[in-house]
One Martini backbone bead per residue (centre of mass of N, CA, C, O) as a GRO file, in nm:
protein
  115
    1MET     BB    1  -0.782   1.432   0.843
    2ASN     BB    2  -0.647   1.339   0.529
    3ILE     BB    3  -0.845   1.170   0.275
    4ASP     BB    4  -0.740   0.954  -0.003
    5MET     BB    5  -0.873   0.795  -0.301
    6TYR     BB    6  -0.750   0.570  -0.549
    7GLY     BB    7  -0.916   0.482  -0.869
    8ILE     BB    8  -1.160   0.244  -0.988
    9PRO     BB    9  -1.495   0.200  -0.947
   10ASN     BB   10  -1.508  -0.116  -1.072
   11CYS     BB   11  -1.333  -0.216  -0.853
   12GLY     BB   12  -1.345  -0.464  -0.615
   13THR     BB   13  -1.143  -0.364  -0.403
   14LEU     BB   14  -1.239  -0.078  -0.386
   15LYS     BB   15  -1.529  -0.143  -0.293
   16LYS     BB   16  -1.440  -0.260  -0.020
   17ALA     BB   17  -1.301  -0.006   0.088
   18ARG     BB   18  -1.544   0.185   0.072
   19ARG     BB   19  -1.729   0.020   0.252
   20TRP     BB   20  -1.554   0.024   0.502
   21LEU     BB   21  -1.555   0.334   0.539
   22LYS     BB   22  -1.866   0.377   0.541
   23GLU     BB   23  -1.929   0.192   0.793
   24ARG     BB   24  -1.727   0.420   0.960
   25ASN     BB   25  -1.767   0.719   0.874
   26ILE     BB   26  -1.537   0.775   0.654
   27THR     BB   27  -1.404   1.043   0.510
   28TYR     BB   28  -1.340   1.112   0.152
   29THR     BB   29  -1.150   1.139  -0.139
   30PHE     BB   30  -1.217   1.068  -0.479
   31HIS     BB   31  -0.999   0.936  -0.742
   32ASN     BB   32  -1.048   0.906  -1.083
   33TYR     BB   33  -0.852   0.793  -1.324
   34LYS     BB   34  -1.035   0.790  -1.580
   35LYS     BB   35  -1.110   1.102  -1.546
   36GLU     BB   36  -0.832   1.246  -1.398
   37GLY     BB   37  -0.601   1.095  -1.355
   38ILE     BB   38  -0.231   1.123  -1.327
   39ASP     BB   39   0.045   1.258  -1.208
   40LEU     BB   40   0.376   1.217  -1.203
   41SER     BB   41   0.445   1.357  -0.925
   42THR     BB   42   0.270   1.160  -0.759
   43LEU     BB   43   0.415   0.897  -0.834
   44VAL     BB   44   0.690   0.986  -0.729
   45ALA     BB   45   0.605   1.026  -0.435
   46TRP     BB   46   0.510   0.740  -0.386
   47SER     BB   47   0.790   0.603  -0.469
   48GLU     BB   48   0.918   0.709  -0.187
   49GLN     BB   49   0.742   0.496  -0.010
   50VAL     BB   50   0.710   0.305  -0.250
   51THR     BB   51   0.758   0.102  -0.487
   52TRP     BB   52   0.708   0.068  -0.824
   53GLU     BB   53   0.636  -0.231  -0.798
   54THR     BB   54   0.388  -0.185  -0.606
   55LEU     BB   55   0.222  -0.005  -0.818
   56LEU     BB   56   0.249  -0.236  -1.020
   57ASN     BB   57   0.017  -0.407  -1.232
   58LYS     BB   58   0.079  -0.735  -1.378
   59ARG     BB   59  -0.226  -0.884  -1.377
   60GLY     BB   60  -0.341  -0.723  -1.591
   61THR     BB   61  -0.448  -0.645  -1.911
   62THR     BB   62  -0.282  -0.396  -1.968
   63TRP     BB   63  -0.006  -0.527  -1.935
   64ARG     BB   64  -0.050  -0.766  -2.142
   65LYS     BB   65  -0.093  -0.547  -2.391
   66LEU     BB   66   0.178  -0.481  -2.395
   67SER     BB   67   0.456  -0.444  -2.535
   68GLU     BB   68   0.774  -0.559  -2.527
   69VAL     BB   69   0.901  -0.279  -2.552
   70GLU     BB   70   0.759  -0.153  -2.309
   71LYS     BB   71   0.872  -0.375  -2.099
   72GLU     BB   72   1.149  -0.317  -2.168
   73GLY     BB   73   1.363  -0.195  -1.940
   74LEU     BB   74   1.248  -0.174  -1.659
   75ASN     BB   75   1.200   0.120  -1.466
   76LYS     BB   76   1.109   0.375  -1.280
   77SER     BB   77   1.065   0.581  -1.507
   78LYS     BB   78   0.908   0.402  -1.707
   79ALA     BB   79   0.686   0.303  -1.505
   80LEU     BB   80   0.565   0.585  -1.431
   81ASN     BB   81   0.488   0.662  -1.721
   82LEU     BB   82   0.299   0.424  -1.772
   83LEU     BB   83   0.105   0.492  -1.534
   84ALA     BB   84   0.020   0.772  -1.645
   85GLN     BB   85  -0.099   0.645  -1.913
   86HIS     BB   86  -0.193   0.359  -1.745
   87THR     BB   87  -0.386   0.360  -1.474
   88SER     BB   88  -0.482   0.051  -1.461
   89MET     BB   89  -0.176  -0.032  -1.350
   90ILE     BB   90  -0.262   0.055  -1.076
   91LYS     BB   91  -0.285  -0.026  -0.783
   92ARG     BB   92  -0.568  -0.124  -0.578
   93PRO     BB   93  -0.591   0.094  -0.370
   94ILE     BB   94  -0.514   0.429  -0.294
   95LEU     BB   95  -0.411   0.541   0.024
   96VAL     BB   96  -0.429   0.875   0.171
   97VAL     BB   97  -0.283   0.981   0.485
   98ASP     BB   98  -0.126   1.246   0.545
   99ASP     BB   99   0.095   1.149   0.303
  100LYS     BB  100   0.032   0.847   0.347
  101ILE     BB  101   0.069   0.525   0.195
  102TRP     BB  102  -0.153   0.273   0.059
  103VAL     BB  103  -0.164  -0.057  -0.092
  104GLY     BB  104  -0.457  -0.162  -0.106
  105PHE     BB  105  -0.660  -0.411   0.077
  106SER     BB  106  -0.706  -0.431   0.443
  107GLU     BB  107  -0.873  -0.459   0.729
  108GLU     BB  108  -0.631  -0.455   0.924
  109ILE     BB  109  -0.492  -0.202   0.818
  110TYR     BB  110  -0.723  -0.004   0.837
  111ALA     BB  111  -0.768  -0.040   1.140
  112GLY     BB  112  -0.484   0.074   1.213
  113ILE     BB  113  -0.525   0.360   1.085
  114PHE     BB  114  -0.832   0.404   1.240
  115GLN     BB  115  -0.797   0.370   1.568
   0.00000   0.00000   0.00000
């Protein structure tokens, strides 16, 4: 089983997810958006499994700081390009298990993945 987690280390939800995995001795590779970024092709692949709207975090400060011009006419292509430029707007964590992705953290969902 190949497990990757994507996010920002200081994110509270990500910390909960990482703690949950650690408590169950589940090993994974962590990808830090702040240091490593994310390539557009990965975001495109993810958006084929979940909608771009699911990937986009509109509740954070990065989204609120965007200009109205940047937010205007938002579609899949524009949103994915914004996410590649502003990785903190990607909902966290992203968990990839054998090329299937889950967005966010829920103990119930993670328990189902790793049963």
